[in-house]
C-alpha positions as CSV (number, residue, x, y, z in Angstrom):
1,M,158.3,88.6,80.8
2,T,158.2,92.1,82.2
3,N,158.1,93.1,85.9
4,K,154.5,94.1,85.4
5,D,153.7,90.6,84.2
6,I,155.5,89.0,87.1
7,N,153.7,91.3,89.6
8,K,150.4,90.4,88.0
9,D,151.2,86.7,88.3
10,V,152.2,87.1,91.9
11,D,149.0,88.8,92.7
12,V,146.9,86.1,91.0
13,I,148.8,83.4,92.9
14,L,148.2,85.4,96.2
15,F,144.5,85.7,95.5
16,E,144.2,82.0,94.7
17,K,145.9,81.2,98.0
18,I,143.7,83.6,99.8
19,Q,140.6,82.0,98.3
20,R,141.8,78.7,99.9
21,G,142.1,80.4,103.3
22,D,145.9,81.0,103.3
23,E,146.3,83.7,106.0
24,K,150.0,84.2,105.2
25,A,149.1,85.1,101.6
26,F,146.5,87.5,102.9
27,D,149.1,89.1,105.2
28,I,151.5,89.5,102.2
29,L,148.8,91.0,100.1
30,F,147.8,93.4,102.9
31,M,151.3,94.5,103.5
32,K,152.0,94.9,99.8
33,Y,149.0,97.2,99.0
34,Y,148.0,98.8,102.3
35,P,150.3,101.9,102.0
36,S,149.5,102.6,98.4
37,L,145.7,102.0,98.9
38,C,145.8,104.4,101.9
39,A,147.6,107.0,99.8
40,Y,145.1,106.5,97.0
41,A,142.1,106.9,99.4
42,Q,143.6,110.2,100.6
43,Q,142.9,111.7,97.2
44,F,139.2,111.4,98.2
45,V,138.9,111.4,102.0
46,E,140.9,112.3,105.1
47,Y,143.8,110.1,106.1
48,D,142.1,108.4,109.0
49,D,138.9,107.7,107.0
50,G,141.1,106.3,104.2
51,Q,142.9,103.9,106.5
52,E,139.5,102.7,107.8
53,I,138.2,102.3,104.3
54,V,141.2,100.3,103.2
55,Q,141.0,98.1,106.3
56,D,137.3,97.5,105.5
57,V,138.0,96.6,101.9
58,M,140.7,94.1,103.0
59,V,138.5,92.6,105.7
60,W,135.6,92.3,103.2
61,L,138.0,90.6,100.7
62,W,139.0,88.1,103.4
63,E,135.5,87.4,104.6
64,N,134.2,86.9,101.0
65,R,137.3,85.2,99.6
66,E,135.6,81.9,98.7
67,M,132.9,83.4,96.6
68,H,134.8,86.1,94.8
69,T,136.4,85.8,91.4
70,F,138.1,88.6,89.5
71,E,137.5,89.6,85.9
72,V,140.1,92.4,86.3
73,A,143.5,92.2,87.9
74,P,143.2,91.9,91.7
75,K,145.2,95.1,92.2
76,N,142.7,97.0,90.0
77,Y,139.9,95.5,91.9
78,L,141.3,96.7,95.3
79,F,141.9,100.3,94.0
80,K,138.4,100.4,92.5
81,A,136.8,99.1,95.8
82,V,138.7,101.7,97.8
83,K,137.6,104.5,95.4
84,N,134.0,103.3,95.5
85,R,133.9,103.2,99.3
86,S,135.6,106.6,99.5
87,L,133.0,108.1,97.2
88,T,130.2,106.4,99.2
89,L,131.6,108.1,102.4
90,I,131.8,111.5,100.7
91,N,128.2,111.1,99.5
92,R,127.0,110.0,103.0
93,N,128.6,113.1,104.5
94,E,127.0,115.3,101.9
95,I,123.6,113.7,102.5
96,K,124.1,114.2,106.3
97,Q,125.0,117.8,105.7
98,R,121.9,118.3,103.5
99,I,119.7,116.8,106.2
100,V,121.2,119.0,108.8
101,H,120.9,122.1,106.7
102,T,117.3,121.4,105.6
103,L,116.1,120.4,109.1
104,H,117.8,123.5,110.5
105,N,116.1,125.7,108.0
106,N,112.7,124.0,108.5
107,L,113.0,124.2,112.3
108,Q,114.3,127.7,112.3
109,S,111.4,128.9,110.2
110,G,108.8,127.2,112.4
111,Y,110.3,127.9,115.8
112,E,112.2,130.6,117.6
113,D,114.5,128.1,119.3
114,P,115.4,125.2,117.0
115,D,115.9,121.8,118.5
116,F,119.2,120.6,117.1
117,Y,118.9,117.3,118.9
118,V,116.2,116.2,116.4
119,V,118.7,116.8,113.6
120,E,121.5,114.8,115.3
121,E,119.1,112.0,116.2
122,L,117.7,111.7,112.6
123,S,121.3,111.6,111.2
124,R,122.3,109.0,113.6
125,K,119.1,106.9,113.0
126,I,119.7,107.0,109.2
127,E,123.3,106.0,109.6
128,E,122.4,103.1,112.0
129,A,119.6,101.9,109.7
130,L,122.0,101.8,106.8
131,Q,124.6,99.9,108.8
132,R,121.9,97.3,109.8
133,L,121.1,96.5,106.2
134,P,122.6,93.2,105.0
135,D,125.9,93.9,103.3
136,T,124.6,93.0,99.8
137,Y,121.6,95.3,100.1
138,R,123.6,98.2,101.6
139,E,126.3,97.9,98.9
140,A,123.8,98.0,96.0
141,F,121.8,100.8,97.7
142,E,124.8,103.0,98.4
143,M,126.2,102.5,94.9
144,N,122.9,103.6,93.5
145,R,121.9,106.4,95.8
146,F,125.3,107.8,96.9
147,Q,127.5,107.1,93.9
148,H,124.6,107.5,91.4
149,L,125.5,104.3,89.5
150,T,122.8,102.7,87.3
151,Y,121.6,99.2,87.9
152,N,123.6,98.0,84.9
153,E,126.8,99.7,86.2
154,I,126.2,98.2,89.7
155,A,125.5,94.7,88.1
156,S,128.8,94.9,86.1
157,H,130.8,96.0,89.2
158,L,129.3,93.3,91.5
159,E,129.2,90.7,88.7
160,I,125.5,90.0,89.2
161,S,122.4,90.6,87.1
162,P,120.6,93.9,87.0
163,K,117.5,92.1,88.3
164,T,119.4,91.1,91.4
165,V,120.6,94.7,91.8
166,D,116.9,95.8,91.6
167,Y,115.8,93.3,94.1
168,R,118.6,94.3,96.6
169,I,117.8,98.0,96.3
170,Q,114.0,97.3,96.7
171,Q,114.7,95.2,99.8
172,A,117.0,97.9,101.2
173,L,114.3,100.5,100.7
174,K,111.7,98.3,102.3
175,L,113.9,97.7,105.3
176,L,114.8,101.4,105.6
177,R,111.1,102.4,105.4
178,I,110.3,100.0,108.3
179,E,113.4,101.1,110.3
180,L,112.7,104.8,109.9
181,K,108.9,104.8,109.9
182,D,108.8,107.3,112.8
183,Y,110.9,109.7,110.8
184,L,109.3,109.5,107.4
185,P,107.5,112.9,107.6
186,L,110.9,114.6,108.2
187,L,112.6,112.5,105.6
188,L,110.0,113.4,103.0
189,A,110.6,117.1,103.6
190,I,114.3,116.6,103.0
191,L,114.4,114.1,100.2
């Protein structure tokens, strides 16, 4: 048995203990992977953002420990989750910049003195609306809209059916439309 096989077995045992609510096993896993996950996230985002992403992934893992099974090695899952969340953050920031740029251009062409508070407010409202979505809806929506994954790719990653992915995204859009109804004219100009 190689060291790689031993590490794989140790990770599987740790995840099985975590699924049963063993906090010590979670602490061991956290300490084992936190530095390397943060370093990996730094390939995509700033260090502070990377730390926050890794912490979010680990918290999500703990909070969803009972319902999660792994078809890939737990280590691979953690790195993939960190990468996906990093890409989502990058895409969110790009969308925010596109909104700011488009609104700025639209406001500047229509007015002598653009109202930058509208841009800031809209960006904040969009971010808040996304955060208020149920986690499952937000995750599917962000993977589709920000990471440009297909329904089948999302279904494979989340280990659910493509119909479930479709339902979650449709529900997210419905909730976002309700939440951002006052801003729809501005959003239509941007998106």
